[in-house]
C-alpha positions in Angstrom: 5.0 -24.0 -3.9 6.4 -22.2 -7.0 6.3 -18.4 -7.1 3.9 -18.3 -10.1 1.5 -20.7 -8.4 1.6 -18.7 -5.3 1.0 -15.3 -7.0 -1.8 -17.0 -9.0 -3.5 -18.1 -5.7 -3.0 -14.7 -4.2 -4.6 -13.0 -7.2 -7.5 -15.4 -7.2 -8.2 -14.5 -3.6 -7.8 -10.8 -4.4 -10.3 -11.0 -7.3 -12.8 -12.7 -5.0 -12.4 -10.0 -2.3 -12.8 -7.3 -4.9 -15.9 -9.0 -6.4 -17.6 -9.2 -2.9 -16.6 -5.8 -1.6 -16.4 -3.7 -4.8 -14.4 -0.5 -5.2 -14.5 2.6 -2.9 -13.6 1.3 0.5 -10.6 2.2 2.6 -7.4 0.3 2.0 -7.6 -1.1 5.5 -10.9 -2.9 4.8 -9.4 -4.7 1.8 -6.3 -5.5 3.8 -8.3 -7.2 6.6 -10.5 -9.1 4.2 -7.7 -10.2 2.0 -5.6 -11.4 4.9 -8.6 -13.3 6.2 -9.2 -15.0 2.9 -5.6 -15.8 2.3 -5.4 -17.5 5.7 -8.6 -19.4 4.9 -6.8 -20.6 1.8 -4.1 -22.0 4.0 -1.4 -19.4 3.3 0.9 -17.8 5.9 0.2 -14.1 6.0 2.1 -11.4 7.9 0.5 -7.9 7.9 2.0 -4.4 8.5 5.5 -5.8 8.4 8.3 -3.4 9.4 10.8 -2.5 6.7 13.6 -0.7 8.6 16.1 1.5 6.8 19.7 1.8 7.7 21.1 5.3 7.1 24.6 6.2 7.9 24.9 3.2 10.3 21.7 4.1 12.1 18.7 1.8 11.9 15.6 3.8 11.3 12.9 1.5 12.7 9.4 1.8 11.4 10.6 3.7 8.4 8.2 1.7 6.2 5.6 -1.0 6.7 4.7 -3.5 3.9 1.0 -4.2 3.9 1.4 -7.9 3.6 4.0 -10.6 3.1 2.6 -14.0 2.0 4.5 -17.2 2.6 7.6 -15.2 3.4 8.0 -14.8 -0.3 5.6 -12.3 -1.9 5.1 -8.7 -0.8 1.6 -7.3 -1.3 1.2 -3.5 -1.5 -2.5 -2.6 -1.4 -4.0 0.7 -2.5 -7.5 2.2 -2.8 -6.8 5.2 -4.9 -8.2 6.8 -8.1 -5.3 5.5 -10.1 -1.9 4.0 -9.5 1.0 6.5 -9.8 4.6 5.7 -10.6 5.5 6.4 -7.0 3.5 3.3 -5.9 5.7 1.0 -8.0 8.8 2.7 -6.7 7.5 2.1 -3.1 7.1 -1.6 -3.8 10.5 -1.8 -5.4 12.0 -0.3 -2.3 10.2 -2.8 -0.1 11.6 -5.6 -2.3 15.1 -4.2 -2.0 14.8 -3.6 1.8 13.4 -7.1 2.5 15.5 -9.1 0.0 12.4 -10.6 -1.4 12.1 -11.0 -5.2 8.4 -10.7 -6.0 5.8 -8.1 -5.2 2.2 -7.4 -6.2 0.7 -3.9 -6.3 -3.1 -4.1 -6.2 -5.4 -1.1 -6.4 -8.9 -2.1 -5.2 -10.5 1.2 -6.0 -11.3 0.2 -9.6 -14.1 -1.4 -11.5 -11.8 -4.0 -12.9 -9.0 -5.3 -10.7 -7.1 -6.5 -13.7 -6.6 -2.9 -14.9 -5.0 -1.8 -11.6 -2.6 -4.7 -10.9 1.2 -4.7 -11.2 3.6 -7.6 -10.6 7.2 -6.6 -9.9 10.3 -8.7 -9.6 13.5 -7.4 -8.1 
């Protein structure tokens, strides 16, 4: 499956979850629902994936956790905040760098329109 097709499928599922649940819930609720729906759609989903950091030759385990990695290709960073801040994009860029993956989606579910709080990043 091509990356654009995959991200399109992921976003379609995310829009469906947002339509059903609406804004205002905890991030963890959206994560569980989204992972469930992505799996129902036949996609491979890993949640809370460790992103270790190596500093001065020391591996810092559990330094970060990516919310989801879909099909071992796309990192999803989920938020449920008033508004996305620049630090959220930087966080996703760091996950892309640490994982070696090229594509990430930053999705804020705490909004009336999911389209307004969605960022696609490529490393």
